[in-house]
C-alpha positions as CSV (number, residue, x, y, z in Angstrom):
1,X,-24.1,27.0,11.1
2,X,-25.4,28.3,7.9
3,X,-27.1,25.0,7.2
4,X,-28.8,25.2,10.6
5,X,-29.9,28.8,9.8
6,X,-31.2,27.6,6.4
7,X,-32.9,24.6,7.8
8,X,-34.7,26.6,10.7
9,X,-35.8,29.3,8.2
10,X,-37.2,26.8,5.7
11,X,-39.6,25.3,8.4
12,X,-40.9,28.7,9.7
13,X,-43.6,29.2,7.1
14,X,-45.0,25.7,7.3
15,X,-45.1,26.1,11.1
16,X,-46.9,29.3,10.8
17,X,-49.4,27.8,8.3
18,X,-50.0,24.9,10.7
19,X,-50.4,27.3,13.7
20,X,-52.9,29.4,11.8
21,X,-55.0,26.3,11.0
22,X,-54.9,25.1,14.6
23,X,-55.8,28.7,15.8
24,X,-58.7,28.8,13.4
25,X,-60.1,25.6,14.7
26,X,-59.6,26.8,18.3
27,X,-62.0,29.5,17.7
28,X,-64.4,28.1,15.1
29,X,-64.4,24.2,15.6
30,X,-66.1,23.2,18.8
31,X,-64.2,20.7,21.0
32,X,-61.4,20.6,18.2
33,X,-58.6,20.2,20.9
34,X,-60.8,18.0,23.4
35,X,-58.9,14.8,24.2
36,X,-60.3,12.0,26.1
37,X,-59.0,8.8,27.6
38,X,-60.8,5.7,26.9
39,X,-59.5,2.4,28.0
40,X,-56.0,4.0,28.5
41,X,-55.8,5.4,25.0
42,X,-56.0,9.0,23.8
43,X,-58.8,10.1,21.5
44,X,-59.6,13.3,19.9
45,X,-59.3,15.4,16.7
46,X,-55.7,16.2,17.3
47,X,-54.9,12.5,17.9
48,X,-56.8,11.5,14.7
49,X,-54.8,14.1,12.6
50,X,-51.5,12.7,13.7
51,X,-52.7,9.1,13.1
52,X,-54.3,9.8,9.8
53,X,-51.3,11.7,8.5
54,X,-49.1,8.6,9.2
55,X,-49.3,6.9,5.8
56,X,-48.6,10.2,3.9
57,X,-45.8,11.1,6.3
58,X,-44.1,7.8,5.7
59,X,-44.2,8.3,1.9
60,X,-42.9,11.9,2.4
61,X,-39.9,10.5,4.1
62,X,-38.8,8.6,0.9
63,X,-40.0,11.4,-1.4
64,X,-38.0,14.0,0.4
65,X,-34.7,12.2,-0.5
66,X,-35.9,11.6,-4.1
67,X,-37.0,15.2,-4.7
68,X,-33.6,16.4,-3.2
69,X,-31.9,14.7,-6.0
70,X,-34.0,16.8,-8.5
71,X,-36.2,13.6,-9.1
72,X,-39.8,12.8,-8.6
73,X,-41.6,9.6,-7.7
74,X,-45.4,9.5,-8.8
75,X,-45.6,5.7,-8.4
76,X,-45.7,5.6,-4.7
77,X,-49.5,5.5,-4.5
78,X,-49.5,2.5,-6.7
79,X,-46.7,0.8,-4.7
80,X,-48.8,1.3,-1.6
81,X,-51.6,-0.7,-3.3
82,X,-49.2,-3.4,-4.3
83,X,-47.9,-3.6,-0.7
84,X,-51.4,-3.8,0.7
85,X,-52.4,-6.4,-1.8
86,X,-49.3,-8.7,-1.2
87,X,-49.7,-8.7,2.6
88,X,-53.4,-9.2,2.3
89,X,-53.1,-12.2,0.0
90,X,-50.3,-13.9,2.2
91,X,-52.1,-13.3,5.5
92,X,-55.4,-14.5,3.9
93,X,-59.1,-14.1,4.8
94,X,-59.7,-17.0,7.2
95,X,-62.6,-16.0,9.4
96,X,-61.0,-17.7,12.3
97,X,-58.1,-15.2,12.1
98,X,-55.4,-17.9,11.2
99,X,-53.1,-16.4,8.6
100,X,-51.8,-18.6,5.7
101,X,-48.3,-17.5,6.4
102,X,-46.8,-15.9,9.4
103,X,-47.8,-12.1,9.6
104,X,-44.1,-11.1,9.9
105,X,-43.2,-13.1,6.8
106,X,-46.2,-11.5,4.9
107,X,-45.1,-8.0,6.0
108,X,-41.4,-8.7,5.0
109,X,-42.6,-10.0,1.6
110,X,-44.7,-6.8,1.0
111,X,-42.0,-4.5,1.9
112,X,-39.4,-6.7,-0.2
113,X,-41.7,-6.3,-3.3
114,X,-42.2,-2.6,-2.7
115,X,-38.5,-2.1,-2.4
116,X,-37.9,-4.0,-5.8
117,X,-40.5,-1.7,-7.3
118,X,-38.4,1.3,-6.2
119,X,-35.2,-0.4,-7.4
120,X,-37.0,-0.8,-10.8
121,X,-37.6,3.0,-10.8
122,X,-34.1,3.6,-9.8
123,X,-32.7,1.4,-12.5
124,X,-34.8,3.4,-15.1
125,X,-33.5,6.7,-13.8
126,X,-30.0,6.0,-13.0
127,X,-28.9,3.3,-15.4
128,X,-31.3,3.8,-18.5
129,X,-31.2,7.5,-18.1
130,X,-35.1,8.1,-18.3
131,X,-36.6,11.3,-16.9
132,X,-37.8,10.5,-13.4
133,X,-41.4,11.5,-14.1
134,X,-41.5,9.1,-17.2
135,X,-39.8,6.3,-15.4
136,X,-42.1,6.4,-12.4
137,X,-45.2,7.1,-14.6
138,X,-44.7,3.6,-15.9
139,X,-45.1,2.0,-12.5
140,X,-47.8,4.6,-11.6
141,X,-49.9,3.0,-14.4
142,X,-48.7,-0.6,-14.2
143,X,-48.7,-0.7,-10.5
144,X,-52.5,-0.5,-10.2
145,X,-52.9,-3.4,-12.6
146,X,-50.3,-5.3,-10.6
147,X,-52.2,-4.6,-7.4
148,X,-55.5,-5.7,-9.1
149,X,-53.9,-8.9,-10.3
150,X,-52.4,-9.6,-6.8
151,X,-55.9,-9.3,-5.1
152,X,-57.8,-10.9,-8.1
153,X,-59.6,-7.7,-8.7
154,X,-61.4,-8.1,-5.4
155,X,-61.4,-6.5,-2.0
156,X,-59.5,-8.7,0.3
157,X,-60.6,-8.7,4.0
158,X,-58.2,-9.6,6.9
159,X,-59.3,-11.1,10.2
160,X,-55.8,-11.7,11.7
161,X,-56.2,-9.4,14.8
162,X,-52.4,-9.0,15.5
163,X,-51.9,-7.3,12.1
164,X,-54.3,-4.6,13.1
165,X,-51.6,-3.2,15.6
166,X,-49.9,-1.2,12.8
167,X,-52.9,0.9,11.9
168,X,-55.4,0.6,14.7
169,X,-53.2,-0.3,17.7
170,X,-52.1,1.8,20.6
171,X,-49.0,1.9,22.6
172,X,-48.5,4.0,25.8
173,X,-51.8,5.8,25.0
174,X,-50.8,6.8,21.4
175,X,-51.5,5.2,18.1
176,X,-48.8,2.8,17.1
177,X,-48.5,4.3,13.7
178,X,-47.0,7.5,15.2
179,X,-44.1,5.5,16.5
180,X,-43.5,4.0,13.1
181,X,-43.2,7.4,11.6
182,X,-41.1,8.7,14.4
183,X,-38.7,5.7,14.1
184,X,-38.4,6.0,10.3
185,X,-37.7,9.8,10.5
186,X,-35.1,9.3,13.2
187,X,-33.3,6.5,11.3
188,X,-33.3,8.5,8.2
189,X,-32.1,11.7,9.8
190,X,-29.3,9.9,11.5
191,X,-28.2,8.4,8.1
192,X,-28.3,11.5,6.2
193,X,-27.2,14.0,8.8
194,X,-24.6,12.1,10.8
195,X,-23.0,10.5,7.7
196,X,-21.8,12.0,4.2
197,X,-24.8,10.4,2.5
198,X,-27.0,13.5,3.0
199,X,-24.4,15.6,1.5
200,X,-24.1,13.3,-1.4
201,X,-27.8,13.4,-2.1
202,X,-27.8,17.1,-1.9
203,X,-24.7,17.4,-4.1
204,X,-26.4,15.1,-6.8
205,X,-29.6,17.3,-6.7
206,X,-27.6,20.5,-7.2
207,X,-25.4,19.4,-10.0
208,X,-25.0,15.7,-10.8
209,X,-22.1,16.4,-13.1
210,X,-20.2,18.3,-10.6
211,X,-20.9,15.6,-8.0
212,X,-19.5,13.0,-10.4
213,X,-16.2,14.9,-10.9
214,X,-16.0,15.3,-7.0
215,X,-16.0,11.5,-6.8
216,X,-19.5,10.8,-5.9
217,X,-21.2,7.8,-7.6
218,X,-24.4,9.8,-8.7
219,X,-25.9,6.8,-10.3
220,X,-25.8,4.7,-7.1
221,X,-27.1,7.6,-5.0
222,X,-30.1,7.9,-7.5
223,X,-30.7,4.1,-7.5
224,X,-30.9,3.7,-3.8
225,X,-32.8,6.8,-3.1
226,X,-35.6,5.5,-5.3
227,X,-35.3,2.0,-3.7
228,X,-35.7,3.7,-0.4
229,X,-38.8,5.5,-1.7
230,X,-40.3,2.1,-2.6
231,X,-39.4,0.8,0.9
232,X,-41.3,3.7,2.5
233,X,-44.2,3.1,0.2
234,X,-44.2,-0.5,1.3
235,X,-44.3,0.5,4.9
236,X,-47.1,2.8,4.2
237,X,-49.1,0.1,2.4
238,X,-48.9,-2.0,5.5
239,X,-50.3,0.7,7.7
240,X,-53.2,1.5,5.2
241,X,-54.0,-2.2,5.0
242,X,-53.8,-2.6,8.7
243,X,-56.1,0.4,9.3
244,X,-59.0,-0.8,7.3
245,X,-58.0,-4.5,7.5
246,X,-58.5,-5.0,3.8
247,X,-56.7,-4.4,0.6
248,X,-58.4,-2.8,-2.5
249,X,-56.1,-2.8,-5.5
250,X,-58.0,-0.2,-7.3
251,X,-58.4,2.4,-4.4
252,X,-55.6,1.8,-1.9
253,X,-53.2,4.7,-2.0
254,X,-55.1,6.5,-4.5
255,X,-53.7,10.0,-4.8
256,X,-51.3,9.4,-2.0
257,X,-48.4,10.5,-4.4
258,X,-49.9,13.9,-4.8
259,X,-50.5,14.6,-1.2
260,X,-46.9,13.3,-0.3
261,X,-45.2,15.3,-2.9
262,X,-47.2,18.4,-1.7
263,X,-46.3,17.6,2.0
264,X,-42.6,17.6,1.0
265,X,-42.9,21.0,-0.9
266,X,-44.9,22.6,1.8
267,X,-42.1,21.5,4.1
268,X,-39.6,23.6,2.3
269,X,-37.7,21.1,0.1
270,X,-37.6,22.6,-3.4
271,X,-38.5,20.6,-6.5
272,X,-35.3,21.9,-8.2
273,X,-33.3,19.6,-5.8
274,X,-30.5,20.3,-3.4
275,X,-31.3,21.0,0.3
276,X,-33.9,18.7,2.0
277,X,-35.8,19.1,5.3
278,X,-37.2,15.9,6.7
279,X,-39.0,17.7,9.7
280,X,-40.4,20.1,7.2
281,X,-42.0,17.3,5.3
282,X,-43.6,16.0,8.5
283,X,-45.0,19.4,9.2
284,X,-46.3,19.4,5.6
285,X,-48.0,16.2,6.1
286,X,-49.7,17.5,9.3
287,X,-50.8,20.7,7.4
288,X,-52.6,18.6,4.6
289,X,-54.3,16.2,7.2
290,X,-55.4,19.2,9.6
291,X,-56.7,21.1,6.6
292,X,-58.7,18.0,5.4
293,X,-60.1,17.5,8.9
294,X,-61.0,21.2,9.1
295,X,-62.9,20.9,5.7
296,X,-64.8,17.8,7.0
297,X,-65.6,19.6,10.2
298,X,-67.3,22.4,8.3
299,X,-69.2,20.0,5.9
300,X,-67.7,21.6,2.8
301,X,-69.1,20.2,-0.3
302,X,-66.7,17.7,-2.0
303,X,-66.8,19.8,-5.1
304,X,-65.6,22.8,-3.3
305,X,-63.2,21.1,-0.7
306,X,-60.4,20.7,-3.3
307,X,-60.7,24.2,-4.3
308,X,-60.3,25.4,-0.6
309,X,-57.3,23.2,-0.2
310,X,-55.7,24.4,-3.4
311,X,-56.1,28.1,-2.4
312,X,-54.5,27.2,1.0
313,X,-51.6,25.5,-0.6
314,X,-51.2,28.2,-3.0
315,X,-51.0,30.9,-0.4
316,X,-48.4,28.9,1.7
317,X,-46.3,28.3,-1.3
318,X,-46.2,32.0,-2.1
319,X,-45.2,32.8,1.5
320,X,-42.5,30.4,1.2
321,X,-41.1,32.0,-2.0
322,X,-38.2,34.5,-1.2
323,X,-38.8,36.3,-4.5
324,X,-42.5,36.8,-3.9
325,X,-41.8,38.1,-0.4
326,X,-39.1,40.5,-1.7
327,X,-41.6,41.8,-4.3
328,X,-44.2,42.4,-1.8
329,X,-41.6,44.2,0.4
330,X,-40.5,46.4,-2.5
331,X,-44.1,47.1,-3.2
332,X,-44.7,48.5,0.3
333,X,-41.6,50.5,0.3
334,X,-42.5,52.2,-3.0
335,X,-45.8,53.1,-1.6
336,X,-44.2,54.5,1.6
337,X,-41.9,56.4,-0.5
338,X,-44.9,58.0,-2.5
339,X,-46.6,58.9,0.6
């Protein structure tokens, strides 16, 4: 019961922030909530926000578990580029749309390579004992080079139409990428909340030494959590590649790691490890994409847009801080006493 209350409390401020953004757009952005049906598919700003948030939301699923262990993975953006590069090169650029290898095989290979990249990070953290930020920094840098080598330092274009389903396709009127996110979140939630794995992850994040004395294999937990983060990055890479039907080793997934980490933190999962909130991370991803869409709608200059986003994120982070709210409350109380 306590965990339920904690979970609901952690998501309150992200939901308020998202609601505030939507309310602002309701009054100041014309036709923001207008939704049209074209060829049986739903189109509109709200649909675009959910669709465009999908790659970050997928990354946030894996990063939520990593951060819950008091770790960090800054290599996911580079792994996205690797995944996109592998699937693009295996499918090929035949103008007739004939892939070199079956699309399913190409997709499986890309996700496998990405998972191996995550396992590499996991081995460095759990077996070698490297600090997570240093271990993942190695792949953050080297991953871009690997992606560039994979694509021969070129933008690889794809013409196999079935592959476009992941990022551009629709099912039952909604973008197909939404279902990918929903399925991944559902499966992750079932595994972490209906089994003891979630408790093991939280225990390792709170105190790995105590967890080890309690019989939890902390090294294995860390290893597979980073492997899962790589897996999620691989899925995200497929969606990114499918959306633009191309792979660019230099730019694919660029800065995705920062937005994904931000989504997790905005969703209520602390960088200090311990409790994690998958749904909060999804709300965080929606906040980031909604804010980005709002900034674009008002034609905010690029040099100012990042400042606007930083101020908003800073405000939400302060509201999430119990200590900050307590200090503000004490300040108002002292003023009332003086009055």
